[in-house]
C-alpha positions in Angstrom: 140.7 43.4 -4.4 140.8 46.8 -6.0 139.7 50.3 -5.0 136.1 49.3 -5.2 136.6 46.5 -2.7 138.3 48.9 -0.3 135.5 51.4 -0.6 133.0 48.7 -0.1 134.7 47.5 3.1 134.9 51.1 4.5 131.2 51.8 3.7 130.2 48.6 5.3 132.1 49.6 8.3 130.2 52.9 8.4 127.0 51.0 8.3 127.9 49.1 11.5 127.0 50.3 14.9 129.7 52.8 16.1 129.5 51.4 19.6 131.7 48.5 18.7 134.7 50.8 18.4 138.0 49.4 16.9 138.2 45.9 15.6 139.9 44.5 18.7 138.5 46.8 21.4 137.1 45.0 24.5 133.5 45.8 23.5 134.2 44.3 20.0 135.7 41.2 21.5 132.8 40.8 23.9 130.4 41.2 21.0 132.2 38.6 18.9 132.2 36.1 21.8 128.4 36.6 22.2 128.0 36.1 18.4 130.1 32.9 18.4 128.0 31.5 21.3 124.8 32.4 19.5 125.8 30.9 16.2 127.2 27.8 17.9 123.9 27.1 19.7 122.1 27.8 16.5 124.1 25.2 14.6 123.6 22.6 17.4 119.8 23.1 17.4 119.2 23.5 13.6 121.3 20.4 12.7 120.0 18.3 15.6 123.3 17.8 17.3 122.9 15.8 20.5 124.6 16.0 23.9 124.6 12.9 26.0 121.9 11.6 23.6 119.6 14.6 24.2 118.7 17.4 21.9 118.0 21.0 22.8 114.3 21.7 23.2 112.8 24.4 21.0 112.1 26.6 24.0 115.6 26.1 25.4 117.1 27.2 22.2 114.8 30.1 21.7 115.6 31.5 25.2 119.4 31.1 24.8 119.3 32.7 21.3 117.2 35.6 22.7 119.5 36.1 25.7 122.7 36.1 23.7 121.6 38.5 20.9 119.6 40.8 23.1 122.8 41.1 25.2 124.7 41.8 22.0 122.2 44.5 21.1 122.9 46.3 24.3 126.6 46.2 23.6 126.3 47.2 19.9 123.3 49.5 19.7 123.8 52.9 21.4 121.1 54.4 23.6 121.3 57.7 21.7 123.1 59.0 18.7 126.7 59.8 19.0 127.2 57.6 22.1 130.5 55.7 21.5 131.2 54.3 24.9 129.2 51.6 26.7 127.8 53.0 29.9 127.5 50.7 33.0 123.7 50.5 32.7 124.0 48.9 29.3 126.4 46.3 30.7 123.8 45.6 33.5 121.0 45.4 30.9 123.0 43.0 28.8 123.8 40.8 31.8 120.2 40.9 32.9 118.9 39.8 29.5 121.4 37.0 29.3 120.9 35.8 32.9 117.1 35.9 32.8 117.0 34.1 29.4 119.3 31.3 30.7 117.1 30.9 33.7 114.0 30.7 31.6 115.7 28.2 29.3 115.9 25.8 32.3 112.1 25.9 32.5 111.3 25.5 28.8 109.8 22.1 29.2 107.6 23.3 32.1 106.4 26.3 30.0 105.0 23.9 27.5 103.7 21.2 29.9 102.4 23.2 32.8 102.2 26.8 31.6 105.1 27.8 33.9 105.8 31.5 34.1 107.5 34.1 36.2 105.8 37.4 35.8 108.3 39.7 37.7 111.2 38.5 35.6 109.0 38.3 32.5 108.2 42.0 33.0 111.9 42.9 33.2 112.5 40.9 30.0 109.5 42.7 28.3 110.9 46.1 29.3 114.4 45.1 28.0 112.8 44.1 24.7 111.0 47.4 24.4 114.3 49.3 24.8 115.9 47.1 22.2 113.0 48.0 19.9 113.6 51.7 20.5 117.3 51.4 19.7 116.9 49.4 16.6 113.7 50.9 15.0 113.5 54.3 16.6 110.7 56.0 18.5 108.0 55.4 15.9 108.7 51.7 15.9 108.6 51.6 19.7 105.3 53.4 19.8 103.8 50.8 17.4 105.1 47.9 19.5 104.0 49.5 22.8 100.7 50.8 21.5 99.6 47.5 20.0 101.3 45.4 22.6 99.3 47.0 25.5 96.1 46.7 23.6 94.8 43.7 25.6 94.6 45.9 28.7 91.9 48.1 27.2 90.5 46.0 24.5 87.1 45.6 26.2 86.7 49.4 26.4 87.1 50.2 22.8 84.1 50.5 20.4 83.0 48.4 17.5 85.6 46.4 15.6 88.4 47.2 18.1 86.6 45.5 21.0 88.4 42.4 22.1 88.9 40.0 25.0 90.5 41.9 27.9 93.6 40.7 29.8 95.1 41.8 33.1 98.7 42.9 33.1 100.0 39.7 34.5 98.2 37.5 32.0 99.3 39.8 29.2 103.0 39.4 30.2 102.5 35.6 30.4 101.1 35.6 26.8 103.7 38.0 25.4 106.8 36.5 27.0 106.2 32.8 27.8 103.6 31.5 25.3 103.7 30.5 21.6 101.5 33.5 20.8 104.4 35.8 21.8 108.1 35.4 22.1 108.0 31.6 22.0 106.2 31.7 18.6 106.6 32.7 15.0 108.8 35.8 15.4 111.6 34.0 17.3 111.3 31.0 14.9 111.8 33.3 11.9 115.0 34.8 13.3 116.5 31.9 15.2 115.8 29.1 12.7 115.0 30.4 9.2 116.8 33.7 8.7 119.9 32.9 10.8 121.5 30.9 8.1 120.9 33.5 5.4 122.3 36.2 7.6 125.5 34.1 8.2 125.7 33.6 4.4 125.3 37.3 3.7 128.0 38.1 6.2 130.4 35.5 4.7 129.7 36.7 1.2 130.3 40.4 2.0 133.4 39.6 4.0 135.0 37.7 1.2 134.3 40.5 -1.3 130.9 39.6 -2.7 129.5 43.1 -2.5 132.5 44.5 -4.3 132.3 41.8 -7.0 128.7 42.7 -7.8 129.5 46.4 -8.1 132.5 45.6 -10.3 130.3 43.3 -12.4 127.6 46.0 -12.8 130.3 48.5 -13.7 131.8 46.2 -16.4 128.3 45.4 -17.8 126.6 48.8 -17.8 129.1 51.5 -16.9 130.0 52.5 -20.4 126.4 53.1 -21.5 124.6 56.4 -21.2 123.8 57.1 -17.6 126.1 54.2 -16.8 126.7 54.9 -13.1 122.9 55.1 -12.4 122.4 51.7 -14.1 125.3 50.3 -12.1 123.5 51.5 -8.9 120.3 49.8 -10.0 121.9 46.4 -10.8 124.4 46.4 -7.9 121.7 47.3 -5.4 119.4 44.6 -6.7 122.1 42.0 -6.1 123.3 43.4 -2.8 119.7 43.9 -1.5 118.9 40.4 -2.2 121.8 39.2 -0.2 121.5 41.6 2.8 117.7 41.8 2.9 118.0 45.3 4.3 117.0 48.5 2.6 119.2 50.7 4.8 122.3 48.6 4.8 122.0 48.3 1.0 121.9 52.1 0.7 124.8 52.5 3.1 126.8 49.7 1.5 126.3 50.5 -2.3 125.1 54.1 -2.1 128.3 55.4 -0.6 130.0 54.2 -3.8 127.4 54.7 -6.5 125.8 58.0 -5.5 129.1 60.0 -5.7 129.8 58.4 -9.1 126.3 59.3 -10.4 126.8 62.9 -9.3 130.2 63.0 -11.0 128.7 62.2 -14.4 126.0 64.8 -14.1 123.0 63.4 -12.1 121.6 65.9 -9.6 122.0 65.0 -5.9 118.3 64.4 -5.4 118.0 62.2 -8.5 121.1 60.1 -7.6 119.8 59.6 -4.0 116.3 58.7 -5.4 117.8 56.0 -7.8 119.7 54.4 -4.9 116.7 54.5 -2.6 114.4 52.8 -5.2 117.0 50.2 -6.2 117.7 49.3 -2.6 114.0 49.1 -1.7 113.3 46.7 -4.5 116.3 44.5 -3.5 114.5 43.3 -0.4 112.1 41.2 -2.6 114.7 40.3 -5.2 115.3 36.5 -5.4 117.2 34.4 -4.5 117.6 35.4 -0.9 115.3 38.4 -0.3 114.6 39.9 3.1 113.1 38.6 6.3 109.6 39.6 5.2 109.7 36.8 2.5 110.3 34.2 5.2 107.5 35.6 7.3 105.2 35.3 4.3 106.2 31.7 3.6 105.3 30.7 7.2 102.1 32.8 7.3 100.8 31.3 4.0 102.0 27.8 4.9 104.2 27.2 1.8 107.9 26.5 1.3 110.3 29.3 0.8 111.0 28.2 -2.8 107.4 29.0 -3.7 107.7 32.5 -2.4 111.0 33.0 -4.2 109.7 31.9 -7.5 106.6 34.1 -7.1 108.8 37.1 -6.6 110.7 36.8 -9.9 108.5 38.5 -12.4 107.4 41.4 -10.1 111.0 42.1 -9.2 112.2 42.0 -12.8 109.4 44.3 -13.9 110.2 46.8 -11.1 113.9 46.9 -12.1 113.0 47.1 -15.8 110.9 50.2 -15.2 113.6 51.7 -13.1 116.3 51.1 -15.7 114.1 52.6 -18.4 113.6 55.8 -16.5 117.3 56.1 -15.7 118.1 55.6 -19.4 115.4 58.1 -20.5 116.7 60.8 -18.1 120.3 60.2 -19.4 119.1 60.4 -23.1 117.0 63.5 -22.5 119.8 65.4 -20.7 122.7 64.1 -22.8 124.5 62.2 -20.0 127.2 59.9 -21.1 128.7 56.7 -19.6 132.0 56.2 -17.9 135.2 56.0 -20.0 136.1 52.4 -20.9 139.6 52.8 -19.5 138.1 53.5 -16.0 136.0 50.4 -16.1 136.9 46.8 -15.3 136.7 44.2 -18.1 133.8 41.7 -17.8 136.1 38.8 -18.4 138.5 39.8 -15.6 135.6 40.4 -13.2 134.1 37.0 -13.9 137.5 35.4 -13.7 138.0 36.8 -10.3 134.4 36.4 -9.1 133.5 32.9 -10.3 133.4 31.6 -6.7 130.6 34.0 -5.9 128.5 33.0 -8.9 129.2 29.3 -8.1 127.9 29.7 -4.5 124.8 31.6 -5.6 124.0 28.9 -8.2 124.5 26.3 -5.4 122.2 28.2 -3.1 119.4 28.5 -5.7 119.8 24.7 -6.4 119.6 23.9 -2.7 116.5 26.1 -2.2 114.6 25.1 -5.2 115.6 21.6 -6.1 116.8 20.1 -2.9 114.3 22.1 -0.7 117.0 22.7 2.0 115.2 25.7 3.3 116.9 25.8 6.7 120.2 24.2 5.6 121.0 25.6 2.2 122.6 28.9 3.4 124.7 27.0 5.9 126.0 24.6 3.2 126.6 27.6 0.9 128.7 29.2 3.7 130.9 26.2 3.9 131.3 26.2 0.1 132.1 29.9 0.1 134.7 29.6 2.8 136.3 26.6 1.0 136.4 28.5 -2.3 137.8 31.6 -0.6 141.1 29.8 -0.2 141.6 29.6 -3.9 142.4 33.3 -4.2 144.7 35.4 -2.1 142.3 38.3 -1.9 139.4 36.3 -0.6 141.3 33.8 1.6 139.7 33.3 5.0 142.6 34.3 7.2 142.3 34.5 11.0 141.9 38.3 10.8 139.3 38.0 8.1 137.5 35.3 10.0 137.3 37.6 13.0 135.9 40.4 10.9 133.4 38.0 9.3 132.1 36.9 12.6 131.8 40.5 13.7 129.9 41.4 10.5 127.6 38.4 10.9 127.0 39.5 14.5 126.0 42.9 13.4 123.5 41.5 10.9 122.0 39.0 13.3 121.8 41.5 16.2 120.1 44.2 14.1 117.7 41.8 12.6 116.8 40.2 15.9 116.4 43.6 17.6 113.9 44.5 14.9 111.9 41.3 14.6 111.8 39.9 18.2 109.7 42.8 19.7 107.1 42.2 17.0 106.1 39.2 19.1 104.2 41.5 21.4 102.1 42.8 18.5 101.3 39.3 17.2 100.4 38.2 20.7 98.1 41.1 21.4 96.2 40.6 18.1 95.9 36.9 18.7 94.9 36.6 22.4 92.2 39.3 22.1 90.5 37.7 19.1 90.4 41.1 17.3 91.8 39.8 14.0 88.6 38.0 13.1 86.5 41.1 14.0 88.7 43.4 11.8 88.5 41.0 8.9 84.7 40.9 9.0 84.7 44.7 9.6 86.7 45.4 6.5 84.3 43.2 4.5 81.3 45.1 6.0 82.9 48.5 5.3 83.6 47.5 1.7 80.0 46.4 1.3 81.3 43.1 -0.2 83.0 45.1 -3.0 86.5 43.8 -3.4 87.7 47.1 -5.0 86.6 49.1 -1.9 88.3 46.6 0.3 91.5 46.9 -1.7 91.3 50.7 -1.4 91.0 50.3 2.4 93.9 47.8 2.3 96.1 50.2 0.3 95.5 53.0 2.8 96.2 50.7 5.7 99.4 49.5 4.1 100.6 53.1 3.6 99.6 54.2 7.1 101.1 51.2 8.9 104.2 51.2 6.8 104.8 54.9 7.7 104.2 54.2 11.4 106.6 51.4 11.7 108.4 48.8 9.6 107.1 47.0 6.6 107.3 43.7 8.4 105.1 45.0 11.2 102.5 46.2 8.6 102.6 42.9 6.8 102.1 40.7 10.0 99.2 42.8 11.0 97.5 43.0 7.6 98.2 39.4 6.8 95.9 38.3 9.6 93.3 41.0 9.1 93.2 42.3 5.5 94.3 39.2 3.5 91.4 36.9 4.6 88.9 39.6 3.7 90.3 40.1 0.2 90.6 36.4 -0.4 87.1 35.6 0.8 85.3 38.4 -1.0 87.3 38.5 -4.3 88.2 34.8 -4.5 91.8 35.9 -5.3 95.0 33.9 -5.2 96.4 33.7 -1.7 100.1 34.3 -2.7 99.1 37.2 -5.0 97.2 38.8 -2.1 100.1 38.5 0.3 102.5 39.9 -2.2 100.1 42.7 -2.8 100.2 43.6 0.9 104.0 43.3 1.1 104.7 45.6 -1.8 102.4 48.3 -0.6 103.7 48.1 2.9 107.3 48.5 1.5 106.4 51.7 -0.4 106.6 53.7 2.8 110.4 53.5 2.5 110.3 55.9 -0.5 106.9 57.6 -0.1 106.5 61.1 1.5 106.0 62.2 4.1 108.2 59.6 5.8 110.3 58.0 3.1 113.1 56.8 5.4 115.1 55.1 2.7 114.9 58.2 0.5 115.9 60.4 3.4 119.0 58.2 4.1 120.0 58.3 0.4 119.5 62.1 0.4 121.9 62.4 3.3 124.6 60.5 1.4 123.9 62.5 -1.8 123.6 65.9 -0.1 120.2 66.5 -1.6 116.9 67.7 -0.2 115.1 64.9 1.6 111.5 65.7 0.4 112.7 66.3 -3.2 114.6 63.1 -3.1 111.5 61.2 -1.8 109.2 62.6 -4.4 111.7 61.8 -7.1 112.0 58.2 -5.7 108.3 57.9 -5.8 108.2 58.8 -9.5 111.1 56.5 -10.3 109.5 53.6 -8.4 106.2 54.1 -10.1 106.1 50.5 -11.3 106.0 49.2 -7.7 102.8 51.3 -7.2 100.7 49.6 -9.8 102.2 46.2 -10.5 100.8 44.7 -7.3 97.3 45.5 -8.7 98.2 43.7 -11.8 99.3 40.4 -10.3 96.4 40.6 -7.8 94.0 40.2 -10.8 96.4 38.1 -12.9 98.1 35.6 -10.6 100.1 34.2 -13.5 102.4 37.3 -12.9 103.4 35.6 -9.6 103.7 32.3 -11.4 100.5 30.9 -9.9 97.7 29.0 -11.6 97.4 28.8 -15.3 100.5 30.5 -16.9 99.0 30.8 -20.4 97.9 34.4 -19.9 101.6 35.4 -19.6 101.7 35.0 -23.4 99.7 38.2 -23.9 99.7 39.8 -20.4 103.5 40.0 -20.0 104.2 41.8 -23.3 101.4 44.3 -22.7 102.8 45.1 -19.3 106.4 45.5 -20.6 105.2 47.8 -23.4 103.0 49.7 -20.8 106.0 50.2 -18.5 108.0 51.5 -21.4 105.2 54.0 -22.2 104.8 55.1 -18.6 108.5 55.5 -18.1 108.7 57.6 -21.3 105.9 59.8 -20.2 107.4 60.3 -16.7 110.9 61.2 -18.0 109.9 62.9 -21.2 111.8 60.6 -23.5 110.4 57.4 -25.1 112.8 54.7 -26.0 113.0 54.3 -29.8 110.9 57.4 -30.5 112.7 60.3 -28.8 111.7 63.3 -26.7 108.1 63.6 -25.5 106.5 67.1 -25.5 105.1 68.2 -22.1 101.4 68.1 -23.3 101.9 64.5 -24.5 103.4 63.1 -21.3 100.3 62.6 -19.2 98.3 61.0 -22.0 101.2 58.7 -22.7 101.3 57.6 -19.0 97.5 57.0 -18.9 97.6 55.0 -22.2 100.5 53.0 -20.9 98.7 52.1 -17.7 95.5 51.1 -19.5 97.4 49.0 -22.0 99.3 47.2 -19.3 96.3 46.5 -17.0 95.3 42.8 -17.3 91.9 43.3 -18.7 90.8 42.7 -22.3 88.9 45.9 -22.8 91.4 48.2 -21.1 94.2 46.6 -23.0 92.5 47.2 -26.4 91.6 50.8 -25.6 95.1 51.5 -24.1 96.8 49.8 -27.1 95.0 51.9 -29.7 95.6 55.1 -27.7 99.3 54.1 -27.2 99.8 53.4 -30.9 98.4 56.8 -31.8 100.5 58.6 -29.2 103.7 56.8 -30.1 103.2 57.7 -33.7 102.7 61.3 -32.7 106.0 61.3 -30.6 107.9 59.6 -33.4 106.6 61.9 -36.1 107.3 64.9 -33.9 110.9 63.9 -33.4 111.4 63.1 -37.1 110.2 66.6 -38.1 112.5 68.2 -35.5 115.4 66.2 -36.9 114.7 67.2 -40.5 114.3 70.9 -39.6 117.6 70.8 -37.7 
């Protein structure tokens, strides 16, 4: 493609594990072979291909998938930072993971029929999975998995709500490793059946230049306007995040291009990093693809993926609308300009070159929503993308590019599996001890039956668990403990409640004191981590209060009666405009906001946007008066100048 494409490929390479070395090093070749085997077995199982008239059993497939990609994780993910060579003990660990898993796959039928288990080998597999958790999610994630995973050993010794059914170590290993409550259950199903196709699709799309296309399209559409590079960052990250499903690969992939460009036109380092962190965080719940957590939600609630995807549309658009407004307000207040037209691609040229990507995305949405091909749609989209790639020289799937594509897909699948598979131990521990029901009733009791107090406890729990581990861990835990309490007491919509939990769990990525996404963006931008995190928190303010709105007005997640959208949606849009103007000191259409008017404008905007008749009326009256003050103030300043 062009320079953007080259930069995208290099940044994508930087986001990959450094342990793979050069493209054709022996470790890279070994990694690609493991990936090919894993994808091949996945295709055989998902599409029901038979061998001598027999199909793979679910357990057989799960163990083969686990073995191949856990082995790949020990090849790709270093034991410590800066480790570029693969030590002998990692090769032993990879061989052990693969060998044990193949052995277990031979007994998959016995595991179901006669509760077969092998505790010594199961313990080895358990330890290998814990090490994979450490390498993929870091020490905090490992502590969460170990702490909650070992809970059955001491559950009878804990007080009150935390007391549960105790398990011996052997029985705990059996449950964690061999049963449907653990590794043979929902977490492996999510990675090996549902997400796998979307990860393959994301890898194919990126390898054929999809990431560069979306950055070019955003540049062509928004680059010339004031604060153009920041708007490009928001739009490009929304698209890329939806495809990759990962906050951190989104920041590494798009931020390495957009952050330097933002700084070049005048955005401070901390502000540029904060914009990218916010945009990348929101991309995880941006339809049509979204991240792994959306698939977990669909399975947990018991609905199809299309329902979750549709429900996410308005919250995502409102989040990005607020982010774009703040970016624009900052540019207007500080006098930042857009990029020169001669440095930007033409929309017509970008669309002419990138029509295959748009066609494939339209096909994917059609397959998910109309045909309901939940498991199959991304695989069909991959075939279509590869076929269309031959129409252009720059995207043609040559043998070299095919190898790079498989390598990229392997990285995506391995990293995702290494994060999600160990969560099986958390799910198993909460299930077998029976503590989930006790925690649910305990939350109801602590809240005194008041839904607002229960929501307050829930928000705190989302923040704490989100900071301690990953958003998906927080969601799985709270979906089985907090969600039933909120639904039972408040009589609230199930999908709205689960989205409420997901959004607040995600906020840990940009919220101090952890703010991992903001910290990564700050590293790329060369800004201060905490300053970047606080700025990201301000820029992402919409995501802090919109979950409360759709909780009490499920029409915002397109559930139930949609008539309220006629008046609720406009009030929220206007409220977001007022809040953004107050936060940035510049109100669109009215001009600069004096410091003493900023907080009243934020409060009035929040009241006006809250889905309640009385608050909307009061907030609307206050907002009208404040907007008139801001407009009149700017008119007088213009006349005096």
